[in-house]
C-alpha positions in Angstrom: 0.0 0.4 0.2 1.4 3.3 -1.0 1.2 6.4 1.2 -2.0 8.6 1.1 -1.7 11.9 -0.8 -1.6 13.0 -4.6 -1.2 10.9 -7.2 0.9 13.0 -10.3 0.1 11.5 -13.6 2.4 11.6 -16.6 1.9 11.4 -20.6 4.8 10.9 -22.3 5.2 12.4 -25.6 8.5 12.9 -27.7 8.7 16.7 -27.0 6.4 17.1 -23.9 5.5 15.2 -21.2 2.0 16.1 -20.2 1.1 16.2 -16.3 -1.5 15.7 -14.5 -2.2 15.4 -10.4 -4.9 14.0 -8.1 -6.8 15.4 -4.9 -5.2 14.1 -1.5 -7.7 11.5 -1.3 -7.6 10.3 -4.8 -10.9 10.7 -6.2 -10.5 13.1 -9.1 -7.9 14.4 -11.7 -6.3 17.7 -13.0 -4.0 18.8 -15.4 -1.2 20.7 -14.6 1.1 21.7 -17.5 3.7 19.8 -19.2 7.4 19.3 -19.1 9.4 20.2 -22.1 11.5 16.9 -22.9 15.2 17.8 -23.4 15.3 20.9 -21.8 17.7 21.9 -18.6 17.4 20.8 -15.7 16.2 18.2 -17.5 12.7 16.5 -18.0 13.5 14.0 -14.7 14.4 17.1 -12.4 11.5 18.8 -13.1 9.1 16.0 -12.4 11.2 15.5 -9.6 10.6 19.4 -8.5 6.9 18.6 -9.1 6.8 15.6 -7.0 7.9 17.7 -4.2 6.4 21.1 -5.0 2.7 18.8 -5.1 3.4 16.7 -2.3 2.7 13.6 -4.7 3.2 10.3 -2.9 3.0 8.0 -6.4 3.5 8.5 -9.7 1.7 6.8 -12.4 3.7 6.9 -16.2 1.0 6.1 -19.2 2.0 2.9 -21.0 1.4 2.7 -24.6 -0.3 -0.6 -25.4 -1.5 -1.5 -28.6 -5.5 -2.2 -29.4 -4.3 -5.8 -29.6 -2.6 -5.5 -26.1 0.9 -5.6 -27.1 3.9 -3.6 -26.3 6.0 -1.9 -28.8 8.9 0.6 -29.1 7.0 3.3 -27.1 5.4 0.7 -24.5 9.6 0.0 -24.0 10.6 3.7 -23.5 7.7 4.0 -21.2 9.7 1.4 -18.8 12.8 2.8 -19.5 11.7 6.3 -18.3 10.3 4.9 -15.1 13.3 3.2 -14.2 15.4 6.2 -14.8 12.7 8.7 -12.6 13.3 5.8 -10.0 16.5 7.0 -9.7 15.7 10.7 -9.2 12.4 10.2 -6.9 11.5 8.6 -3.9 7.7 7.9 -4.2 6.4 4.4 -6.0 5.7 4.3 -9.8 3.1 2.5 -11.6 2.4 2.1 -15.2 -1.2 2.5 -16.5 -2.7 1.4 -19.9 -3.2 5.0 -21.7 -4.9 3.1 -24.5 -7.0 6.2 -26.5 -6.2 8.6 -24.0 -4.7 11.3 -26.6 -8.0 10.6 -28.5 -10.4 11.2 -25.8 -8.9 14.1 -24.6 -8.4 15.8 -27.9 -12.4 14.8 -28.5 -13.3 16.3 -24.8 -11.2 19.5 -26.0 -13.0 19.9 -29.2 -16.3 19.4 -27.4 -15.5 22.4 -25.1 -14.9 24.5 -28.1 -10.5 24.5 -28.1 -8.9 24.5 -31.3 -5.9 25.2 -33.3 -2.7 26.0 -30.9 -4.6 26.3 -28.1 -5.7 22.7 -27.8 -2.1 21.5 -28.9 -0.8 23.0 -26.0 -3.0 21.3 -23.5 -4.0 18.5 -25.2 -0.6 16.9 -23.3 -1.8 17.5 -19.9 -5.6 16.5 -21.0 -4.0 13.4 -22.0 -2.1 12.7 -18.7 -5.3 13.7 -17.0 -7.4 10.7 -18.5 -4.5 7.9 -17.6 -4.6 9.4 -14.1 -8.5 9.6 -13.8 -8.5 5.9 -15.5 -5.8 4.9 -12.8 -7.9 6.4 -9.8 -10.9 5.0 -11.3 -9.7 1.6 -11.6 -8.9 1.5 -8.0 -12.0 2.7 -6.8 -10.6 6.2 -5.2 -13.3 8.0 -7.0 -15.9 7.5 -4.1 
């Protein structure tokens, strides 16, 4: 059993990592923003700082799985990223199936009327929110 408190959710991308956080009771996920990949001080340190600032007691990383349930190169990247992140944070890390999370986030943003650049800027954080909410729901933290 992990320590109580907020959970940080991550959606790994090539240019940006979407970030979401749960409430301390782990009922609802909300978007935080993005961390840029490859920019100083580095995405691992930036995420470690978010864990500290937000008081996160666990990290959930989206695991890209094909619709057939197969793990490809992107899933391997997520696993390797989780391993590297474990070297800089002192909280547990779990992987969460993220099938269709970006599609779901895009649809929700389109339905809300977010278009063009505005949508591109928030889709990563929205996808992280979808991933984290799925993790919360699967564990019955949503009340």
